[in-house]
N, C-alpha and C positions, 0 to 999 in steps of 0.2 A: 267942235268937229272942224277939221281943216277943209279947205276948198277941194283938195284931192280926195279926202274921205267922202265928201258929199258926191263927187263925181262917181266914185266907185259904188256908193249906195244906190244912186240913181240908175247906174248901169245894171246892177243886179236886179233891181225892181223891174226895169224895162224888159229884162230877159226872163222874168218870172222865176228867178232863182230863189229868192227869199222874200217872205212877207213877214214883217215885224208887226205884231198887233199892238194896239194902243188902248189903254184903259182910261184915257183922259176924261171921258164922259161919265165914268163910274163914280159913285159916291163911295168913300172909304170909311172903314171903322177905325177905332183907335189904333189898331195894329197896322193900318195902311192897306188892309185887304179890301177889295171891292165888295160892296153889299148889293142887295137885289134892287134897291131903288124903287120899291113898291111893285115890282113885277110879280104877277100871279103864277107864272110858270116859266120854264126854260126848255129849250130843245134837248132831247135825249139822244145820246150816242151810245149804243150797246157795245160793250167790250168783249172780245173773245180771248180767253186765256190769260188776261192780265187784270190786275186790280190796282187801283190808285187809292192812296190814303191821304188824309189832310196833312198839310205842311210838307208834301213830297212832290218833287218834280218827276214827270214821267213822259217819255216819248213813245209813240206808237204810230203805225201806218194806218191810213184810212183809204179804203178803195171802193167800198160798196156805195152805190149811188145814194141810198137813203142816208148813209152816214155823212157823205159829202154835203148833202142838202142840210142836214142838221148842223154841220160845221159852219156852213154859210149863214144859216140863221143865227148861230151864236155870235157871228160878227156884228149882228144888228142888236145884240143884247149885252152890251158892255163886254163882249168876248167871253161870256159865260155860258156854260152848258152843264147838263147832268150826265155823269158817266156811271153806268151800272153794268155789272157782268151779266152775260146771258148764260143760261143753264147748259145749253148744248153748243159747244164751240163750232160744230159743223153746220149749224143752222144759219143759212144765209139771209133769211127773212124772219127774224124772231118777232113774235107778237107779245103783247103785254104779259101773258101768262108764262112766257118763256124767259122772262127777265127777272132777276132778283129785285125785291122791292126796297132794298137798302143800297144806296149808291153814294156818290160824292159830287158835290157842287165844285166845279173846277173852272179855272181861268185859263184861256188859251193864250199862251205866251208867244208862240212862233209857229208859222206854217211854212213848210218847204215843199214845193211842187216837184215831184219826181218824174223821170223821163216817161214812165208808163201811165202818166196822168193820174196817179194816185198821189197822196200827200203824206208827209211825215209831220206829225203834230207834237208840239211840246206843250204840256199843260202843267198847272200847279194846283194841287188839291187844296180846297178852302175849308170845307166842312162836310161831315156826314149828313145824309138826308134820307128821309123815308118817302118813297114815291106814293102819292095818294090817289092820283087819277091820271088817265091818259087822254089826250086829244090828238087824233090823226090829222096831220097837215101834209098834204101831198102824199109822199110815200114814207115820211118819217113821223115821229111822235113828239109832241110837246107834253110835258108832265107838270102837274101840280105837286108840290112837295112841302114837307115841313122839316126844319132843321133838327138834328139829333145831337145836341150839345154833349160834350164829354162830362161825365159826372166827376165832381171834385172828390177824389179819394182822400181819406184821412191819412196824413203822413205818419205811418206807424213804423216801428223797427222792422217788422216783417216785410213791409212794402219796400222800404229802403234797401233791405238786404236782397230782395228779389231784383231790384233795379241794378244793384252791383253785380249780381250773378249774370243777369242778361247782358250787361255791358262786357263782362269778362268773356262770356261765350262768344259774343259777336266779335270781340277783338281776336280771339283764337281763330274763328272762322275766316276773318279778313286776312289773317297771316297765311292762310292755306290756299287763298285764291287770288287771282289777279283782277277780279271783278269789283273790288271795293277800293275806292280811293282813300288814301290816308286821311284826307280832310274829313271824309264822312265818318271815319272812326272817331276822330277827335270831337266832331260835332255831337255824336251820340253819347260819348263818355262824359261830355260837359253839360248835357241836357238835364236840367233838374226836374222837369216835368216827366214823370215815368210814362204817362199815357202817350205823350208826344214822342218820347224816345222809342216806345214800342212801335208806333206808326213808322218811324224812320227805319227801324230795323226790318220791319215787314216789307 
C-alpha cells in the first residue's frame, strides 16, 4: 500500500465511511475459513426476506437496534455471527419461536455506515447450523448451535446429469437478466461440488 493509499484509508475511517473487519485473531481451518476457536455461542442477527448460504457473499442493511448490538458483539467474536431468517418479515422484535432454527454461521467482511445511522453489511457464509438454545443479552440473543455438515452424495450418473441441467438452466436465466455477473456463471459451471453449486445458484 502506498503512502497516498494509507492517507485515503485513514481519511475514510476517520469520517466513518468504511470499516474493514479483520479476522487476524481467528483460527482457520484447512480451507482458510475462520473456526469457532472453542466459543460456545455466537450473537444472532435475524434476517428479513433474505437467506444466506455457505460459500456465498451477501450484503444487507442493518437498522434495528438489537441487530446493531448483535453486529457489535460479532466484532468481539472473530467477526462471526449466526444469521437466521425470521418467519414474519413484518415483525420488528422477533422472539426465538419467531425465528427458523436452521441458519448460517457467517463472517462479517465489511461494514459501511449509512447517513441514516443504519449500516450496510457484507458477510460470507461459512456453514449451515442448527440453533439449539437462546440466551438473551441486553436486547439481542446469543445462540448455542451445532454445525450441519453437507452430506457427501455419491457421484452417480443421475446426480451428474442433474448438475449439468441446473448449470444449463442457470446459464439461460443469466442470459435473460442483468443481475448475474458473467464471472458468477463461469464459477458455477466450473464447480464440481454439486451441493456447493446449488448454494451458489440459490
